[in-house]
N, C-alpha and C positions, 0 to 999 in steps of 0.2 A: 750709337746709339740705340739700333733695329736688334743690332745682338744682347744691349744692356735689358731690353723689352723682351725678347726672345727665353732669354736666361731666365728674367725674374718671373714671367707668364713657367715657365718650366717648373720653377721652384713654388710657386703657386700650386700649382698641378699634383706637382710632389706631393705636398702639406695633404693636399684634399684628399687625394688617396689615404694617404697613413691614415690622418682622420677618421677617416669612412671603414680603413682597415680596422681601425682601432676601434669603434663603433661597434663593428660587427664582432669582431672577436668577444667586449662585453656584453651585448647582447647573449651571443651563442654560450659564457656562461652563465647569465641570468637565467637563460629558460629551463626551465622544467618541462619534459615531459611528462603525464600520470597515464597510465594506460587503465583500462577498466575492460574484465570478462563481462562480456552479458551471456548468462550460461541457461540453459532449459531443455525440454524433450519435448518433442512432438507428443500433441495428446491420440488420440486412437475418437473418433468420430462419434457421440454417441447418438443413442436411438432418436430424430426428432420430434418433439413433444410437442414445438410449436413453429409454424414456416414465418410466425412474426423474426422471430429473433434467430437467425444463422447463426454457423457457431464459427468462434473467431479463431483462428490459429495462430495470430501471431501478439495474443494479447503480451503486453510489455515490451518489445522490441521497440516499435515505432516510438512509446515513451521518453525512452531511454534514450535515442536517435536523438527528438526534440531536445532534449537535456545538454547530451552532446553540444549541441548547438549555442543553447545558451552560454553553456559553463567555457564555449571557444569565444565568443563574445566579450566577456570579461578579461578571459586571456590572454588576448591582443593588448589590453593594457599592464598587464600583468606579468609576459612576459612569462605564459605559462600554455601549455598546450595539453588537451584531453583529446583520448583515441581511446573508440571502441570496438571490441574486438568483439561479434557473435556468436556463437557456439551452438547448434541446434544438434542432439543427440534424437538419432532416429526410436521410434516408440518402443522399438525392441533392442536399442541396443545400450553401451551401456555408459555409467554420465561419469563413473572414476572414473574407468581407463582414458574417455575421449579428456578430462580434466586433467591428468596426471598427462596425458601425451601432449593436449595440444595448452593446458595454461600452465600449467608446472610452477616454474618459478619467475616467469615473464611477466603476471600480473598480481599485481596484488591486493586489490580489491574487486572483487567480484560481486557481481548484480544475480540474485537467481531466480528464472521462474520456475523452479523444482516444487514436486510434490512432497508430501511429509517428509516419507521416509529417506527418498532421495539425498533430500536436502540436507539429514544428521548422516548419513553416511557421507555425504562430500565434508558438511564439518569436522567428522570425525578424524577422517583423512589424513596423513601423514602431513601430505603437503599445505592443506589446508592449515593447518594450524600454525602458521607464519601471513594467515592473509585476515582480510574483515568480508567476512561476508552480509550482503544486503540483501535479506528472506523480501522478495514481492510479491509472491504470489499464494501465501499461505495465512492462514487467522487462528489458529489454533492455540490456543490456552495455557497447554500444555506444553509447548515449543518458548512461550515467556516463563513457564514456573521450572516445574520436577525438572523438564527437557531440556532448559536451557543451555546455549553452548557459548562461552565469553566470545568466541569471534565470527557472531552472528549478531547485526541488527534487524530489525521486524521495521518495517514500514506500514503493511498494513493492520489496522483497527481488530483486535483481536473478539474473539466472541459477546468475550465479557465487555468489551469494550462500546460494543451493539447492541447489545443487550442494555445493557444501563442507560447508553442514551435512548433508548426507548421507553425505559422504565420511568425516567426523568418525566419526559412528554405526558408520559401518562395519568403522573401524578400530580402533575400541574395542572390538566385535563380532569382531575379527581374522579379518572375511569381506573378503579383501583383492585375492581375483583373480572380474573382473567382463568377465562376455558385456553387450554391448554391442547395443542393439536401434536404428533410430535410421527413422525414417518419411518420407515423402515430402515433406512439407514444408518450406519455409524456417525457418518458425520452430524444428523438430522437429532440424536439423540446427547451429541453436542451439543450441539445449542439450544435442545429443551436444555439441559442443563445450566449452562449460565441464562436461561432464561427464570430458572429456579433460583440462580444468584441472584439475579436484578429484583427478580419478586423480592425477596427476603429482606436483601440492604435498602429494600426505599417504603418498606410497609406496604407490601402489595399482595392480596391471598387471589393464589392459585384454590378456583371451586372445584373446578374439576379437568380432570385428564384421561386423555382419550390413545391409541395407536392406530394409524389409520391402516388398517389392513388390506383392505380392497385390492385385487389382485386383478379387475377388471378397469378397462378405457374410460375415466374417471368425465372423460368430455361425452359420452354418450348417455351414460344415466347418473348424470351429479345433481339434477336436476329437482328425481327425487330423493335418492340417497342422502345426498350432502343435510338435505333438513332433517333427517331422520336420527343421522348421526353427530349432528348440533345440539339434540336435547340434550338437556340437564336434568338434572333434580334444584341445582340452586342458580339464580340468576346473576348473568355474568356482564360486563360489562364492552368487552372485545374480543375475539378470536384471538389467541396469538399459535403463530404455525412454525413449526419446525420443519419445512422440506428446503432445503439446504439446492436439491437437485430439480425440482421443480414438476415434480411429479405429478401433484395433486392441488397442490395450493391456490392455483390461479382459479381452479373453478369452486374455492368456496365462497368469494365475495360474492353475495345480492343472493345466494344461496340456503343460507343459515336459515336453522327455523327462527329465532329472535332478529329483528334488524339488528344487527352489529358489529362494527366496522372491525375486522382483520389487520393484522400488525404480524411483523416479525420477519419474516424469510419473504413472506407476500405481500401485497396489501402496500401499508407503511412502513420502509423498508429501514436499517441504518445502514447507510453506505459513506464508504472513503470519498466517492464520488461521484457526481450526477450530472445528466445533461442538463436538467433544468439546471443545475445552477447558475448566477451571471451576475453575484454579487463579489466584491473585492478584487475586480480584475477578471475574474474567471474567463468570464466572455474572451477576453484576448485569446490565452491559452486556448480556450474550447473551438476559439478560427483555426487556433494556427493549426491546430492539431487537424483536424478535420479538410483543413488543407491540404495536408498532410499525408493522414490516412484515408481518405474517402470515410469517412465511419465517425463513428461517436469516441469520446475517450472512455475505456473502459477504466475500473478501480486498479487492474494490472497494470495498464496505462501508466497510469496517474502514479502507481507504488515505484513504476520503476524508474520514472519523470524523479519524483524525491529521490531515489538513493542516488542517481547520478551529480544530481542538483546538493545532496549534501557532500559530495566526495570532493566536489568545484568550491564549496562554501569552503568545506575546511581546509582546501588545499590553496584557497584566498586570501584565506586569512591569517594562516602558518606563516605563508609564503615557502610549503616544503610540501613535499609528498612524500616523506617517511611514515609509514605504517604507525608507529607509536606516535609520533606527533599529532595525527590527524585523528588515530582515535581518541588520544585525550581531550583533543579538543571536543571531536564529536559527542565525547561523555561531560561533558563538562558544561555549567553555569552559563556558561559565553554561547555557546554555538545559538544559532536564532535562526532556523530557513523560512524565508517564504512558502506558504504555501496555498495563497487564492484562498484563504481561509480565514481571514480579517483579523488574524492571531500567529503571532509566531509558533514555530514546530521546533518542539524539542526532544531527545533520549532524553527515559528515562535510565538512570545510570543503572538502576537492580536489575533489572531484566533487558534491557535492550532496545525496549518499544517507542516506535514514535509513538511521541503524547502528541495531539493533535482536534479537533473541530472533529469529530461527526455529524453527518448533512440525516436528517430526516425527512425520509421523499415518498412522496409518490406516482404512480406510473407517468404523471405529465403536468407535477408541478413539487416544487421545494416547499414545507410545511414546516421545517422549523431545522436548528443548529442550535446541537448539544454541543459540552453542558447547557445544561436551561439555567436561564438567569434565576439564582436564588441560595441554587448548590454550591455554596462556597465548602473552601478547606484553601488550611493554614499559608502550603507555596500556593500551587497555580490551582485554580479550574477544572482546566486539563484531567487531573489527577484524580477527578471526581467519578469518570467513565475510568473502565477496569481495573484491575488488582493495582493498588495504594505496597510502598515501599512495606511497610509492617505486615501485610496482607501474601505478601510473594513468596514461592518459595523455591526460588529461586537462588543456586548457593553456586556460586561464579569460585 
């Protein structure tokens, strides 16, 4: 009798081991590994304009790492694993050489923290033609129009989207006469062009334009010179500033000839993310990021987070890691990404831009979220920001 019991126990143990082995094989077959590369280049530290805002070297990377954690939380239930590998090219290094050598054919998905020229070189390289690149660092309208690439999706709001967001709010306030001040750099001129486009689009009048050409330290002489500089023949409601590097814009507020608000790159700004944003679960991700990074989440951190989460969402929904399947889903009407802004985010199929609400924020408060109520669109109000499909110059 004892020998029979031992035999039965042995049979049960053997059966149990076989079941575990079979389950392990099944799980191994079902498990998918999705490799994501984060590629960026070190930036030279610019001259300090303010001791209040220290230069941040690791923008984007920590946001991508936070998103990988979220992806893998879902992946535990879907049999998927997401792996993020970071590649940081030295400031004097060659981005394409690093991409060819380190990324090569091992990564189908690349989150880019690169500047415009390097991003275009990467997108046009031979190895990148069968990859999907998520631009998490630029806002240039040209990259969404005549310079668009079919293998690049853009995460941050474009300059046109930011300018349209401000124009909508100004129209709501009926502050429709603007004095435009333009900085000396090419980026300032591009932002000024977006401001002009938005003004024309929403029936706002730019009554005066001036280029900031002062070469002195604005902090020393701002009190007297700004007042003289901001005098205009026609009255205006707001002072619109195009100063992306922050060379002088911060010194305009409270020093203008007339008591007028400052909007644009300083004062009331249009941004993808802001530390004062707390609605729709934003507090939760703000706190998680601060605990991880020891600082506030910046635009590029948020963009990298969304890029990695978009890959995770598409892989989860399609149950695939195939590049073509994921890309088709990302550009389809079925794709919807939660971005802590009260409405699902999605990609525009005509230029690869992520459509999203834009935050309008003062330094210490969230003022509004665009699109502003009342601005309608036949498909989605989000397409009232930036270049709509009939306006697009992107030809894939």
